[in-house]
Structure formats: C-alpha cells, structure tokens
ZAPAVO-527104 format. One record per residue (C-alpha): residue in three letters; residue number from 0; x, y, z. Coordinates in Angstrom, 1 decimal, padded with zeros to 4 digits. Each point is the difference from the previous one (the first is absolute). Layout:
(rec ALA NUM (X Y Z))
...
//
This chain:
(rec MET 0 (-089.3 -245.7 003.6))
(rec THR 1 (003.2 -001.9 000.5))
(rec ASP 2 (000.4 -002.7 -002.6))
(rec THR 3 (002.3 -002.3 002.0))
(rec PRO 4 (002.0 -000.2 003.2))
(rec SER 5 (002.7 -001.7 -002.1))
(rec GLN 6 (003.1 001.9 -001.2))
(rec HIS 7 (-000.5 -001.6 -003.5))
(rec PRO 8 (-002.5 001.4 -002.5))
(rec ILE 9 (-003.0 -002.2 -000.6))
(rec THR 10 (-000.2 -001.2 -003.6))
(rec LYS 11 (-003.0 -001.2 -002.0))
(rec THR 12 (001.1 -003.6 000.5))
(rec ASP 13 (000.3 000.5 003.7))
(rec ARG 14 (-003.5 001.3 000.2))
(rec GLU 15 (-001.5 -002.7 -002.1))
(rec LEU 16 (001.8 -002.7 001.9))
(rec LEU 17 (-001.1 001.5 003.4))
(rec LYS 18 (-003.6 000.2 -001.2))
(rec ALA 19 (000.1 -003.6 -001.2))
(rec ILE 20 (001.4 -001.2 003.3))
(rec TYR 21 (-002.7 002.0 001.9))
(rec ARG 22 (-002.8 -001.4 -002.2))
(rec GLN 23 (001.2 -003.6 000.4))
(rec THR 24 (000.4 000.2 003.8))
(rec VAL 25 (-002.9 002.4 000.8))
(rec GLY 26 (-002.0 000.3 -003.3))
(rec VAL 27 (-003.3 001.8 -000.5))
(rec SER 28 (-001.9 -001.9 002.5))
(rec GLY 29 (002.6 -001.1 002.5))
(rec SER 30 (002.2 -003.1 -000.5))
(rec ASP 31 (000.9 -003.1 001.9))
(rec GLU 32 (003.4 000.0 -001.5))
(rec THR 33 (002.8 001.4 002.1))
(rec VAL 34 (002.6 -000.1 -002.8))
(rec ALA 35 (000.1 000.5 -003.8))
(rec HIS 36 (001.9 -002.4 -002.2))
(rec THR 37 (002.5 001.2 -002.6))
(rec GLY 38 (-001.6 -002.2 -002.7))
(rec ASP 39 (-003.4 001.7 000.6))
(rec LEU 40 (001.7 003.4 000.1))
(rec ALA 41 (001.8 -000.7 -003.3))
(rec GLU 42 (-003.3 -000.9 -001.6))
(rec ALA 43 (-001.7 003.2 001.3))
(rec LEU 44 (002.8 002.1 -001.3))
(rec GLY 45 (000.4 -001.8 -003.3))
(rec THR 46 (003.6 -000.9 000.6))
(rec SER 47 (002.1 -003.1 000.7))
(rec PRO 48 (000.3 -001.5 003.5))
(rec GLY 49 (003.7 000.6 000.0))
(rec THR 50 (-000.5 003.7 -000.7))
(rec ALA 51 (-002.7 000.3 002.6))
(rec THR 52 (002.3 -001.7 002.6))
(rec THR 53 (002.8 002.4 -000.8))
(rec HIS 54 (-002.2 003.0 000.5))
(rec VAL 55 (-001.4 -001.4 003.2))
(rec LYS 56 (003.5 -000.4 001.4))
(rec ARG 57 (000.7 003.7 -000.9))
(rec LEU 58 (-003.1 001.1 001.9))
(rec ALA 59 (001.1 -002.3 002.9))
(rec ASP 60 (003.4 001.7 000.1))
(rec ARG 61 (-001.8 003.3 000.4))
(rec GLY 62 (-002.2 -001.2 002.8))
(rec LEU 63 (-003.2 000.1 -001.9))
(rec VAL 64 (-000.8 -003.7 -000.1))
(rec ALA 65 (001.0 -003.1 002.0))
(rec HIS 66 (001.0 -002.9 -002.4))
(rec THR 67 (000.5 -003.5 001.1))
(rec PRO 68 (001.1 -002.3 -002.8))
(rec TYR 69 (-002.4 -002.8 -000.8))
(rec VAL 70 (-002.5 001.5 002.4))
(rec GLY 71 (-001.1 003.3 -001.3))
(rec VAL 72 (000.0 003.8 000.2))
(rec SER 73 (-001.7 002.4 002.4))
(rec LEU 74 (-000.1 003.7 000.4))
(rec THR 75 (001.8 001.8 002.8))
(rec ASP 76 (-001.8 003.0 001.6))
(rec ALA 77 (002.0 002.3 -002.3))
(rec GLY 78 (-000.9 -002.1 -003.0))
(rec ARG 79 (-003.6 -000.2 000.9))
(rec ARG 80 (-000.2 003.8 000.3))
(rec LEU 81 (001.5 000.4 -003.5))
(rec ALA 82 (-002.4 -002.6 -001.4))
(rec VAL 83 (-003.0 001.8 001.4))
(rec LEU 84 (001.3 003.3 -001.4))
(rec ALA 85 (000.5 -001.6 -003.4))
(rec ILE 86 (-003.5 -001.4 000.1))
(rec ARG 87 (-001.4 003.4 001.0))
(rec ARG 88 (001.8 001.6 -003.0))
(rec HIS 89 (-001.2 -002.6 -002.4))
(rec ARG 90 (-003.6 000.4 001.1))
(rec LEU 91 (000.1 003.8 -000.1))
(rec VAL 92 (001.4 -000.1 -003.6))
(rec GLU 93 (-002.8 -002.4 -000.9))
(rec ARG 94 (-002.5 002.4 001.4))
(rec PHE 95 (001.6 002.8 -002.0))
(rec LEU 96 (-000.2 -002.0 -003.2))
(rec ALA 97 (-003.7 -000.8 000.6))
(rec ASP 98 (-001.3 003.2 001.4))
(rec ILE 99 (002.1 002.6 -001.9))
(rec LEU 100 (001.0 -001.7 -003.2))
(rec GLY 101 (-003.1 -002.1 -000.4))
(rec TYR 102 (001.5 -003.5 -000.3))
(rec ASP 103 (-002.1 -003.0 000.8))
(rec TRP 104 (000.8 -001.7 003.4))
(rec LYS 105 (001.1 -003.1 -001.8))
(rec ASP 106 (002.8 001.9 -001.7))
(rec ALA 107 (001.1 002.1 002.9))
(rec ASP 108 (002.1 -002.7 001.7))
(rec ARG 109 (002.0 -000.8 -003.1))
(rec LEU 110 (000.6 003.7 -000.9))
(rec ALA 111 (000.9 001.1 003.5))
(rec THR 112 (003.0 -002.3 000.2))
(rec THR 113 (001.5 001.6 -003.1))
(rec PHE 114 (000.7 003.4 001.6))
(rec GLU 115 (-000.8 000.0 003.7))
(rec HIS 116 (003.6 -000.7 001.0))
(rec GLU 117 (001.2 003.2 -001.7))
(rec LEU 118 (-002.2 002.4 002.0))
(rec PRO 119 (001.7 002.3 002.5))
(rec ASP 120 (-001.6 000.0 003.4))
(rec GLU 121 (-001.3 003.5 -000.5))
(rec VAL 122 (-001.9 -001.1 -003.2))
(rec GLU 123 (-001.5 -002.9 001.9))
(rec ALA 124 (-001.1 002.4 002.7))
(rec ARG 125 (-001.5 002.4 -002.6))
(rec ILE 126 (-001.9 -002.9 -001.6))
(rec ASN 127 (-001.5 -000.9 003.4))
(rec GLU 128 (-001.0 003.6 000.6))
(rec THR 129 (-001.5 000.4 -003.5))
(rec LEU 130 (-002.0 -003.2 000.4))
(rec GLY 131 (-001.4 001.2 003.4))
(rec HIS 132 (001.9 -002.6 002.1))
(rec PRO 133 (-001.8 -003.1 -001.4))
(rec ASP 134 (-000.5 -003.0 002.3))
(rec SER 135 (-000.1 -002.7 -002.6))
(rec CYS 136 (001.5 -000.9 -003.4))
(rec PRO 137 (-002.2 -000.6 -003.1))
(rec HIS 138 (-000.1 -003.7 000.8))
(rec GLY 139 (-001.6 000.8 003.4))
(rec PHE 140 (003.0 -000.7 002.3))
(rec PRO 141 (001.0 002.4 002.8))
(rec ILE 142 (002.8 002.5 -000.6))
(rec PRO 143 (002.1 000.0 003.2))
(rec GLU 144 (001.2 003.2 001.6))
(rec PRO 145 (003.7 000.9 -000.1))
(rec THR 146 (000.4 -000.9 003.7))
(rec ASP 147 (-001.8 -003.4 -000.3))
(rec LEU 148 (002.1 -003.1 000.7))
(rec GLU 149 (-002.4 -002.3 -001.8))
(rec VAL 150 (-002.7 000.1 -002.7))
(rec PRO 151 (-003.5 -000.7 001.3))
(rec ALA 152 (-000.9 -003.5 -001.1))
(rec LEU 153 (-003.4 -000.7 -001.6))
(rec PRO 154 (-002.0 -003.2 000.5))
(rec PRO 155 (-001.4 -002.0 -002.9))
(rec LEU 156 (-003.6 000.3 -000.9))
(rec ALA 157 (-000.4 -003.6 001.0))
(rec ASP 158 (000.6 000.9 003.7))
(rec LEU 159 (-003.1 002.2 000.2))
(rec GLU 160 (-003.3 -001.0 001.5))
(rec PRO 161 (-003.6 000.7 -001.0))
(rec GLY 162 (-000.8 003.6 000.7))
(rec ASP 163 (003.5 001.2 -000.3))
(rec ILE 164 (000.6 003.1 -002.2))
(rec ALA 165 (003.3 000.7 -001.6))
(rec VAL 166 (001.9 001.7 -002.8))
(rec VAL 167 (001.6 -002.2 -002.7))
(rec ALA 168 (003.7 -000.1 -000.8))
(rec VAL 169 (001.5 -002.0 -002.8))
(rec PRO 170 (003.8 -000.6 -000.3))
(rec GLY 171 (001.7 001.1 -003.2))
(rec SER 172 (001.5 -003.5 -000.4))
(rec THR 173 (-003.4 -001.6 -000.3))
(rec ASP 174 (-000.5 -002.2 -003.1))
(rec PRO 175 (-001.5 002.1 -002.8))
(rec ASP 176 (-002.7 -002.6 -000.6))
(rec LEU 177 (-001.0 000.2 003.6))
(rec VAL 178 (000.0 003.8 -000.2))
(rec GLU 179 (-002.3 -000.2 -003.0))
(rec PHE 180 (-002.3 -002.4 001.9))
(rec LEU 181 (-000.1 002.3 003.1))
(rec ASP 182 (-000.7 003.0 -002.3))
(rec GLY 183 (-003.0 -001.8 -001.3))
(rec LEU 184 (-001.3 -000.4 003.6))
(rec GLY 185 (000.7 003.6 000.8))
(rec LEU 186 (002.7 -000.9 002.5))
(rec VAL 187 (002.5 002.7 -000.8))
(rec PRO 188 (002.3 002.0 002.3))
(rec GLY 189 (-001.8 002.5 002.1))
(rec VAL 190 (-003.6 -001.4 -000.3))
(rec ARG 191 (-001.9 -000.7 003.2))
(rec ILE 192 (-001.5 -003.4 000.5))
(rec GLU 193 (-002.1 -001.8 002.6))
(rec VAL 194 (000.3 -003.7 000.7))
(rec ARG 195 (-003.5 -001.4 -000.2))
(rec GLU 196 (000.6 -003.8 000.4))
(rec LYS 197 (003.0 -002.2 000.8))
(rec HIS 198 (-000.6 -003.7 -000.7))
(rec PRO 199 (001.8 -002.5 002.3))
(rec PHE 200 (002.6 -002.5 -000.9))
(rec ASP 201 (001.9 002.3 -002.3))
(rec GLY 202 (-003.2 000.8 -001.9))
(rec PRO 203 (-000.5 003.2 -002.0))
(rec LEU 204 (-000.7 003.5 001.2))
(rec VAL 205 (-002.8 002.2 -001.0))
(rec VAL 206 (000.9 003.7 000.0))
(rec ARG 207 (-002.1 003.1 -000.8))
(rec VAL 208 (001.8 002.1 -002.6))
(rec GLU 209 (-001.5 003.2 -001.4))
(rec GLY 210 (-003.4 -001.1 001.0))
(rec GLN 211 (000.2 -003.5 -001.4))
(rec ASP 212 (000.8 -003.3 001.7))
(rec ARG 213 (003.0 -001.8 -001.5))
(rec THR 214 (001.3 -003.5 000.8))
(rec LEU 215 (003.7 -000.9 000.0))
(rec GLY 216 (001.9 -003.1 001.0))
(rec ARG 217 (002.2 -000.1 003.1))
(rec PRO 218 (003.3 -000.3 -002.0))
(rec VAL 219 (-000.9 003.2 -001.8))
(rec ALA 220 (-001.0 001.7 003.2))
(rec HIS 221 (003.5 -000.8 001.4))
(rec GLN 222 (001.5 002.1 -002.8))
(rec VAL 223 (-002.1 003.1 000.6))
(rec PHE 224 (001.0 002.1 003.0))
(rec VAL 225 (-002.1 002.4 002.1))
(rec ARG 226 (000.2 003.0 002.2))
(rec SER 227 (-002.7 000.2 002.7))
(rec SER 228 (-002.6 002.7 -000.5))
(rec GLY 229 (-002.8 001.1 002.3))
(rec ALA 230 (-001.8 001.7 -002.9))
(rec SER 231 (-002.9 -001.5 -001.9))
(rec PRO 232 (000.8 -001.5 -003.4))
(rec THR 233 (-000.3 002.6 -002.8))
(rec ASP 234 (-000.4 -000.1 -003.7))
(rec ASP 235 (002.8 002.5 -000.3))
(rec ARG 236 (003.4 -001.4 -000.8))
(rec LYS 237 (001.8 002.8 001.7))
(rec ALA 238 (003.5 -000.9 001.3))
(rec SER 239 (000.4 -000.1 003.7))
//
C-alpha cells in the first residue's frame, strides 16, 4: 500500500490534521460543512490556532489541502486519500487492541493514537491479515479499503424508522457520562437493535435491545450511529 503520492514523508501531525479535517468536513455521518476552520482544528489537535494554521499552510504547499484565509480548509483529492488511509490505519489498530490484546473499546481510540503512526505499511498489512480483514472498528464504524476515496458515513439512530434493524456504533469522542448511560441501556458497539416506535415532534424513540424495549430521547439518538442490518436483532453482542 502506497502511503502517499507526495514526495514528503507523512508525519504523525500530518495524519492527525488530515483526519481532523476529514472528520470536520465529512464526519461519521456526513457533514453539511464544506470547509474546516483552523480554530476548530486547533481544538481537535490540542494546539494553538497559530500552530494549526502554520501546519495547514505546510499541507497546502504540498497540495494536500486548499486553504483560504478567513474562510477555511478543505482536502484536495490527494489529501482526502491520505486522510482515508489514516482513518483506516487507526481503526485497524483499534481492532487489534480490542481483539488481540483485549482492551475495552472505550480505551482503543486513545491507545491507538500513541503508536499507529510508527507502523510500517507491511505491519499494517499483517495486522489486517491476522484479524481476518475486519470490516468495522471496535466502535462499530466501517474500516475503509486501501483503495477507497471516502469512509462510508453512518446515519444517526434518530434517522431510523419503526421496523428498521441496525447495528450500533458509538464514537470514541462520546461523553463518558453518555457512554455510561448507553451501556445501561445495552446500546454498545456491535449490538443489533430494532426501532419499535418513533414519537413525532422530536419525541423519544423506543428500540428493542437484547430482547428488551428501551426508550431514549431524540438528542441522545442523534449521538448514536448505526449500520443497516437485514438480520434479526440478537442477544449476542458480537461485533459486526
């Protein structure tokens, strides 16, 4: 797998910035934003706006992003490809941490970032082979193929209608208190659910989870994402 079409090596900061731009302009469920803003990127990376702007300019000089001052940042085709490859690597490492090393899905996102950038391509390929070419990370989000130009976006649970069956995905950035609440309802990554009722006027949803009906408000349902599934709900929490 070719890491980049650029003549410059891709650093950890490059990958994290490209991922952040992708997430802010495409996200996990699609985005209405066409550009990312350097202030938001700085916050996502834990750095100052000035530092983020400097690095954005460096990526722009290499043809990986388009940067218009006071407007925002967008990915070029080359930058989008690298962002997707970086997301693929991150999710594969998360899967390795969860499936092989036994880490909880809530820890995988944080731990993956600490060493994913140091992996040679051949090690990444071996991890993928060892895991049996998984199609989702421990959080339930799709792992793109090396040739993909975008990461499949997932709709929020709130978009489903009664009778729809889906598999749950929960972002690693979700507030810990909300994660605890979802755990209590059985809404964990990989579990299959069925929407039983959807009340009008932004009312709550009733979903069948592990054989029990659970009620959750529409704001919470917008923070849980889903992959469509034609299978019947199951009590097994197997990862998809």
